[in-house]
C-alpha positions in Angstrom: 45.0 -13.1 -70.6 45.1 -16.0 -68.1 47.6 -15.4 -65.2 50.4 -18.0 -65.0 51.2 -19.3 -61.5 54.1 -21.3 -60.2 53.5 -23.1 -56.9 56.5 -24.5 -54.9 56.0 -26.6 -51.8 57.8 -29.7 -50.6 54.6 -30.9 -48.8 52.7 -33.0 -51.5 49.2 -32.6 -49.9 49.5 -28.8 -49.5 50.9 -28.5 -53.0 48.1 -30.5 -54.6 45.4 -28.6 -52.7 46.8 -25.3 -53.9 47.1 -26.6 -57.4 43.5 -27.9 -57.5 42.0 -24.7 -55.9 43.8 -22.2 -58.1 43.3 -24.2 -61.3 39.5 -24.0 -60.6 39.9 -20.2 -60.2 40.9 -20.2 -63.9 44.7 -19.7 -63.5 47.3 -21.6 -65.5 49.1 -23.5 -62.8 52.5 -25.2 -62.7 53.4 -27.1 -59.5 56.7 -28.5 -58.2 57.9 -30.0 -54.9 61.5 -28.8 -55.3 63.0 -25.3 -54.9 65.8 -26.2 -57.4 63.2 -27.3 -59.9 61.4 -24.0 -59.4 64.6 -22.1 -60.3 64.9 -24.1 -63.6 61.2 -23.4 -64.4 61.7 -19.7 -63.8 64.5 -19.7 -66.3 62.5 -21.6 -69.0 58.9 -20.4 -68.6 57.1 -17.1 -68.0 55.2 -16.7 -64.8 53.1 -13.9 -63.3 52.9 -15.0 -59.6 55.0 -17.5 -57.6 53.7 -19.1 -54.4 56.6 -20.6 -52.5 57.0 -22.4 -49.2 59.7 -20.7 -47.1 61.3 -23.8 -45.5 62.5 -26.3 -48.1 65.7 -28.5 -48.4 68.6 -27.3 -50.6 66.8 -24.4 -52.2 64.4 -22.6 -49.8 61.7 -19.9 -50.5 64.0 -17.0 -49.8 66.3 -18.2 -52.6 63.4 -18.5 -55.0 62.3 -15.0 -54.0 65.8 -13.5 -54.6 66.0 -15.2 -58.0 62.7 -13.7 -59.0 63.6 -10.2 -57.9 67.0 -10.4 -59.5 66.1 -11.9 -62.9 62.3 -11.6 -63.1 61.3 -8.4 -61.2 57.8 -8.3 -62.7 56.9 -11.5 -61.0 55.0 -11.2 -57.7 56.0 -13.6 -55.0 53.8 -14.9 -52.2 55.5 -16.6 -49.3 53.8 -19.6 -47.6 55.2 -21.3 -44.5 54.4 -23.2 -41.3 57.0 -21.3 -39.5 55.2 -18.1 -39.1 57.4 -15.7 -37.2 57.5 -11.9 -37.4 61.2 -12.0 -38.3 60.7 -14.2 -41.3 57.7 -12.1 -42.5 59.7 -8.9 -42.2 62.7 -10.4 -44.0 60.5 -11.7 -46.9 58.8 -8.3 -47.3 62.1 -6.5 -47.3 63.3 -8.8 -50.0 60.3 -7.8 -52.1 57.6 -10.4 -51.4 54.1 -9.4 -52.3 52.5 -11.0 -49.3 53.1 -13.6 -46.5 50.6 -16.4 -45.7 51.0 -18.6 -42.6 50.2 -22.4 -42.5 47.7 -23.7 -41.9 46.3 -21.3 -44.4 42.7 -20.6 -45.3 41.9 -21.2 -49.0 39.8 -18.0 -49.1 42.8 -16.1 -47.9 45.0 -17.7 -50.6 42.4 -17.0 -53.3 42.2 -13.3 -52.2 45.9 -12.9 -52.0 46.6 -14.4 -55.4 43.8 -12.3 -57.0 45.3 -9.1 -55.5 48.8 -10.1 -56.8 47.3 -10.8 -60.3 45.5 -7.4 -60.2 48.7 -5.7 -59.4 50.4 -7.4 -62.3 47.6 -6.4 -64.6 47.7 -2.8 -63.4 51.5 -2.6 -63.9 51.2 -4.0 -67.4 48.4 -1.6 -68.3 50.3 1.3 -66.9 53.4 0.3 -68.9 51.3 0.0 -72.0 49.8 3.4 -71.5 53.3 4.9 -70.9 54.6 3.3 -74.1 51.6 4.7 -76.0 52.1 8.2 -74.5 55.8 8.2 -75.5 54.6 7.8 -79.1 53.0 11.3 -79.0 55.8 13.6 -79.8 56.0 17.3 -80.5 55.3 20.4 -78.5 51.5 19.9 -78.7 50.5 16.4 -78.1 46.9 15.3 -78.9 46.6 12.0 -77.1 44.1 9.7 -78.6 43.7 6.1 -79.8 40.1 6.7 -80.9 39.4 5.9 -84.6 37.4 9.0 -85.5 39.8 11.2 -83.6 42.7 9.7 -85.5 41.0 10.5 -88.7 40.4 14.1 -87.5 44.2 14.4 -86.7 45.0 13.1 -90.2 42.8 15.8 -91.7 44.4 18.4 -89.4 47.9 17.4 -90.6 46.7 17.6 -94.3 45.2 21.1 -94.0 47.8 22.5 -91.7 50.5 23.4 -94.3 47.9 25.0 -96.6 47.4 28.0 -94.4 43.6 28.0 -95.0 41.3 29.2 -92.3 39.8 26.5 -90.1 36.7 26.4 -87.9 36.9 24.1 -84.9 33.6 23.0 -83.3 32.9 20.9 -80.2 31.7 21.0 -76.7 33.5 23.1 -74.0 36.5 21.3 -72.6 37.2 19.0 -75.6 40.5 20.7 -76.5 39.7 23.2 -79.3 42.7 25.4 -78.5 44.9 22.4 -78.4 43.8 21.5 -81.9 44.5 25.1 -83.0 48.0 24.9 -81.6 48.5 21.6 -83.3 47.5 23.2 -86.7 49.9 26.0 -86.1 52.8 23.8 -85.3 52.2 21.6 -88.3 51.7 24.6 -90.6 54.0 26.5 -92.9 55.1 28.9 -90.2 55.4 26.9 -87.0 58.0 29.4 -85.6 55.7 32.3 -86.1 53.5 33.7 -83.3 50.4 31.9 -82.0 48.0 34.4 -80.4 44.8 33.2 -78.7 42.0 35.5 -77.7 38.6 34.6 -76.1 36.0 36.8 -77.9 33.6 36.4 -75.0 36.0 37.8 -72.5 35.7 41.5 -73.6 33.0 44.0 -74.4 32.9 45.4 -77.9 35.1 48.4 -77.3 37.9 46.4 -75.5 37.8 43.6 -78.0 38.2 46.2 -80.9 41.2 47.7 -79.1 42.7 44.2 -78.4 42.3 42.9 -82.0 42.9 46.0 -84.1 45.0 48.2 -81.8 44.9 51.9 -81.7 46.9 55.0 -82.5 48.2 57.3 -79.8 45.4 59.6 -78.8 42.6 57.5 -80.3 41.2 57.5 -76.8 41.6 60.1 -74.1 45.3 60.1 -73.1 45.6 56.7 -74.8 49.3 55.8 -75.4 48.5 53.6 -78.5 48.5 49.9 -78.7 49.5 47.3 -81.2 46.5 45.0 -82.0 46.7 41.2 -81.7 46.1 40.8 -85.5 49.3 42.7 -86.2 51.1 40.8 -83.4 50.0 37.5 -85.1 51.6 38.6 -88.4 53.5 35.6 -89.9 51.6 33.2 -87.6 48.2 32.3 -86.3 45.4 34.1 -84.6 43.0 31.8 -82.7 39.6 33.3 -82.1 37.9 31.2 -79.4 34.2 31.5 -78.8 33.8 33.4 -82.1 30.0 33.4 -81.8 30.4 35.9 -78.9 31.9 38.5 -81.2 29.5 41.5 -81.5 28.0 42.1 -85.0 29.9 45.3 -85.6 33.2 43.5 -84.9 32.2 40.7 -87.3 32.1 43.2 -90.1 35.5 44.6 -89.3 37.0 41.1 -89.0 35.5 40.1 -92.3 37.3 43.0 -94.0 40.6 42.0 -92.4 40.3 38.5 -93.7 39.3 39.7 -97.2 41.8 42.5 -97.7 44.6 41.1 -95.5 45.1 44.4 -93.9 44.0 46.0 -90.6 43.2 49.6 -89.7 43.9 50.5 -86.1 41.5 52.7 -84.2 42.3 56.3 -84.9 44.7 55.5 -87.8 44.4 56.7 -91.4 46.6 54.0 -93.0 46.1 50.3 -93.0 48.7 47.8 -92.0 49.3 44.7 -94.3 49.2 41.4 -92.4 49.8 37.8 -93.2 47.8 35.9 -90.6 46.1 32.5 -90.5 42.7 32.6 -88.8 41.5 29.7 -86.7 38.1 30.1 -85.0 36.3 27.9 -82.5 32.9 27.7 -81.0 30.8 25.3 -78.9 27.6 26.6 -80.6 25.7 25.2 -83.6 26.9 27.9 -85.9 24.6 26.9 -88.8 21.7 27.7 -86.5 23.3 31.0 -85.4 23.8 32.0 -89.1 20.2 31.0 -89.9 18.9 33.1 -87.0 21.0 36.1 -88.0 23.1 36.1 -84.9 26.3 35.5 -86.9 27.2 36.8 -90.4 26.9 34.2 -93.1 29.8 35.7 -95.2 32.1 35.7 -92.2 31.1 32.1 -91.5 32.0 31.1 -95.0 35.4 32.8 -94.7 36.2 31.0 -91.5 34.7 27.7 -92.3 37.0 26.7 -95.1 37.7 23.5 -93.2 35.7 22.3 -90.2 37.1 20.1 -87.5 34.5 18.8 -85.1 35.9 17.3 -81.9 33.9 14.6 -80.3 33.0 14.8 -76.6 34.9 12.5 -74.3 31.8 10.3 -73.7 32.0 9.3 -77.3 35.6 8.2 -77.2 35.9 6.3 -74.0 38.9 4.4 -75.3 40.9 7.6 -74.7 39.9 7.9 -71.0 42.7 5.6 -69.5 45.3 7.1 -71.8 44.4 10.7 -70.9 44.0 9.9 -67.2 47.5 8.4 -67.2 48.9 11.4 -69.0 47.3 13.8 -66.5 48.6 11.7 -63.6 52.1 11.7 -64.8 52.0 15.5 -65.4 50.3 16.5 -62.1 52.0 14.2 -59.5 55.6 15.5 -59.6 54.7 19.2 -58.9 52.8 18.0 -55.9 55.7 15.9 -54.6 53.8 12.7 -55.2 55.2 9.4 -56.7 51.8 8.1 -58.0 52.0 5.9 -61.1 48.6 4.3 -61.6 44.9 3.9 -60.7 43.2 1.1 -58.9 41.0 -1.1 -61.0 37.9 0.2 -59.3 38.9 3.9 -59.8 39.6 3.3 -63.5 36.3 1.5 -64.0 34.5 4.5 -62.6 36.4 6.9 -64.9 35.5 4.7 -67.9 31.8 4.7 -67.1 31.4 8.4 -66.2 29.8 10.7 -68.8 32.2 13.7 -68.4 29.9 16.6 -69.2 33.0 18.8 -68.8 35.0 16.6 -71.2 38.8 16.4 -71.1 39.1 19.5 -68.9 36.9 17.8 -66.3 39.0 14.6 -66.5 42.1 16.6 -65.9 40.6 18.3 -62.8 39.4 15.0 -61.4 42.9 13.4 -61.8 44.5 16.5 -60.2 42.1 16.2 -57.3 42.9 12.5 -56.9 46.6 13.2 -56.8 46.1 15.9 -54.2 44.1 13.6 -51.9 46.0 10.4 -52.4 48.5 9.4 -49.7 49.4 6.0 -51.2 51.0 4.8 -54.4 47.9 4.8 -56.6 44.6 6.7 -57.0 41.7 4.8 -55.4 38.0 5.2 -56.0 37.7 7.0 -52.6 39.9 9.8 -54.1 37.4 10.5 -56.9 34.4 12.9 -56.6 31.1 11.6 -55.3 29.4 12.0 -58.8 31.7 9.3 -60.2 30.8 6.9 -57.4 27.1 7.5 -57.7 26.6 6.0 -61.2 22.9 6.7 -61.1 23.7 10.3 -62.0 23.5 10.8 -65.8 24.6 13.9 -67.6 22.2 15.9 -69.7 24.5 16.3 -72.7 24.2 18.8 -75.4 23.9 17.5 -79.0 25.4 19.8 -81.7 25.3 22.7 -79.2 21.6 22.2 -78.4 19.9 20.9 -75.2 18.3 17.5 -76.0 14.5 17.4 -76.0 12.6 15.6 -73.3 11.7 12.9 -75.9 15.4 12.5 -76.8 16.3 12.1 -73.2 13.5 9.6 -72.6 14.7 7.6 -75.6 18.3 7.5 -74.5 17.4 6.7 -70.9 15.1 3.8 -71.9 17.9 2.3 -74.1 20.3 2.7 -71.2 18.0 0.9 -68.8 17.4 -1.9 -71.4 21.1 -2.4 -71.6 21.4 -2.5 -67.8 18.7 -5.2 -67.9 20.6 -7.1 -70.7 17.6 -6.6 -73.0 15.0 -8.1 -70.6 12.0 -5.9 -71.2 10.1 -7.2 -68.1 13.0 -6.3 -65.8 13.6 -3.0 -67.6 9.9 -2.1 -67.1 10.3 -2.8 -63.4 13.4 -0.7 -63.2 11.6 2.1 -65.0 8.6 1.9 -62.7 6.1 1.2 -65.5 4.3 -1.9 -66.7 5.6 -3.9 -69.6 2.8 -2.8 -72.0 3.7 0.9 -71.4 7.4 0.1 -72.2 6.3 -1.8 -75.3 4.4 1.3 -76.5 7.3 3.6 -75.9 9.7 1.3 -77.8 7.2 1.1 -80.7 6.9 5.0 -80.7 10.7 5.2 -80.8 10.9 2.5 -83.4 13.2 0.4 -81.2 13.3 -3.4 -81.3 14.7 -5.1 -78.3 14.4 -8.9 -78.0 13.6 -10.3 -74.5 
C-alpha cells in the first residue's frame, strides 16, 4: 500500500521541492502552505506521515503535531525548521515527533527519514494485524496458523476429536505433535478428563512397563506398588510420543490393552477395565518401520485409525510472522521486557530461514532475541548467526528419511536457478560449472527452465 504524506511549509520553494522529491519516491503526497489548512486536511483525509515546518503564521508546526497526536496517534510527524535549536528539538520530541530535520536540509536525509517513518508505520500495522489474528485463536490449546493445508488439518482434527477414535500424529521433531494431541483431547467427548503424555523413548523396557501398566505391591523387591499411566488416563487421553521407540515386548502388551480395554499391572492377577483414548506420535516413517519388522503391523493398524501429518515450518512460511509474534508476546513479560515487534530485516531473515528444528527452534530463537534486546524491537543483530548467513541450507528430512545426494543436488540446483531468476548462464557460474553441464543436469532431472 502506498504511504500517504502531508507536507506543510509556508515557504513555497521548499514545499514544492519536497513535494517533487517525495512524489518521485512513490509516495502519495498532499502539500499545503498553511497550518490551518493542514488541520482541515487531517480531519478530512487519512495520512501516514506528516512533514511540517515548525515556524508558521497562525497555526505553527507544534499545533499540527499536537493535533496529530491527540486525534490521529498513528500518524508519524517529522518536524522541519530553519530555526534549529536544541530546545525546539527536545520540545518536539517530547510531544511525540518522529524526527527533527533542520533547514537547509539535505534531500537524502529527508528521503531516509521519511522511509524510516513509513517503515515504522508498516511495522505497527503488521504488528496490529498479527495481534488481531492471534486474538482469534481461543481455547486452552491454541494452534496458531493461517496456512491452508494446516487449516484443513485442524478441520480434520475437530471432526475426529469427538469420535474418540485412536489417532496417529506424524511429522518432524518440533512441529507441535503434542500440541495437536492436546487439541484433540480438548475438543473430544471428555475434555475435562485427564491428559497424560509419556515419551516412549525416555525409559528402558522395565521402567516403561512400570510407568504404563503399574505394579502391585511386592511386584519388585520392596516395591510399594504403583498405579500405571494407562489407569491414570481412565476417562481421558493417553498420548504416546515417539511410539516407534517402544520395545517389541511392550508393543504386544499395549496391543492387548487397546483390544481388550483392560490393563494388567505387573504382579497382579486381575485386570483393570479402562476407558482411554490413545493418541500416538512419531517423527519416523512408520510404514517403513512396519515393513522392516521394527514395529508391529497390528498395533500400527490399531493406532493409525486417523493419521494427522503436520507439515514442517519450512513448508508453511506464512505462519512464521504469526508464530514469531506469539512467542514474542509470551516471552517478553517474564523477562521484564516491553518488546512488541521485529525490525523489517529481522523478520525477513526469519521468513527465509529453513528452520530444521521447526516451531520449537523458532520459539528458542525468539526467546534468545528477547533476552539480548535492549531496545523496543528485535533487530537482525539479536538473531543467531545461522539466520544471518543465508548461504547455510538445512539438510531436511523427507517423510522421516535423509534425502539422497541426487535429491539434494536437484533441490540445490532449483534454488540457485531461482536466485538467478531463471538465467541458466548465471546459475552455471554460481554453481561453478559450465552451461552445458548445467543443461545435462536439468535434462537428467527432467527440469525445464527458460533463460
